[in-house]
C-alpha positions, 0 to 999 in steps of 0.5 A: 500500500502506498500513496498511489492507493489514494483516490477520490472514489474508492474501489471495492476490494482494492487498497485505499489510502484515506486522508483526514484531519483530527479535530478538537471541540473548537474544530482545530487540527490536533497535532501529535494525537496519542493513543491512535486506534483505527477501526473499520466496519464492513456492511454494518458489522462490528468495528474491528482493528485496522491492519494499519494505524493512522499516521500524521503528515508532519505536525499538521494535524492531518493524518492518513490511513492505509486500508487493505483490499480485504478491509475495502471488500464491502459495499459500505465501509465505516472507519472510526479513528479514536485518540486519547489526546485530551479534547480530540474528537473521534473521526468518522469516515464512511465510504461506498466502494465502487464496482464496475456495475456501479459506474454510470457514464453519460458522455456528451463530449470527447476530446473537447468535441460533442459526441455524435448522436448514435444511430441506434440507442445504446450503441456509440457511433464510431467513425473510422479514421482513414489512413495507412497507419496503425489503427487506421483503415484506408478508405476511398469514396467510403469503401475499404481499399485493400492493398494489392500486395495483400491480395497477391499473397492469397494462394489458391489450393486445388480443391480435392472435392466439390466445395459447399455452397457456403465455402469461403471465398478462397475455396470458391475461387480455387474451384472456379480456377480448377474448372477453368484450367483443368482437364474435363473428360466427357462421355455420353453420361458423365462429365469428369473434372480431373486434377492438375496432374491429370492423375485422379478425378476431383468431381463428376457430373451426370449428363443427358441428351434427349436430342433437344436439351443437353443437361448436366447435373450437379458436380459431386 
């Protein structure tokens, strides 16, 4: 625990440094308070001694107390700092540590500019920054521009079978490439697509010809 644990709003189950004065009956700070006794109550439970004790900042009458994660693991944390110094009053501090679900934000400005109204309630409106740097997307007339080198690096692989109707783009293009460049054999009943090496079949399709209409079935 350290000064970095000090924050305006404490977090639940996180160490917290709280700073406060110890005052006398006239409201004056009490320096050098003796017999300090710091206690904590969690969610209305009985007060128990804190792991750490309050410490004075110089001779100012202002003190700080470091509370542990465990002591802050509650929705309501009550702190009582007592002293045996004559005339000094007991200091009471009540904190309501926040959790993620406790935080509500209604943002109206971002970096000094008004936030754009969302197209759908509850969803922020995001504008993509056009460019070629980190975190940017290259845009042209509202369309995403793909680098030619990126497309050039996509390598097709010869299909071993007929792709499904929902195949990805690479698989679909590979199938079209095989149909366009590979050998196709034809008999009176069957079309056969051969592989690139002409060593085996990739797929076949039944055909029929009634003298008027030539029909080829699905590749399988």
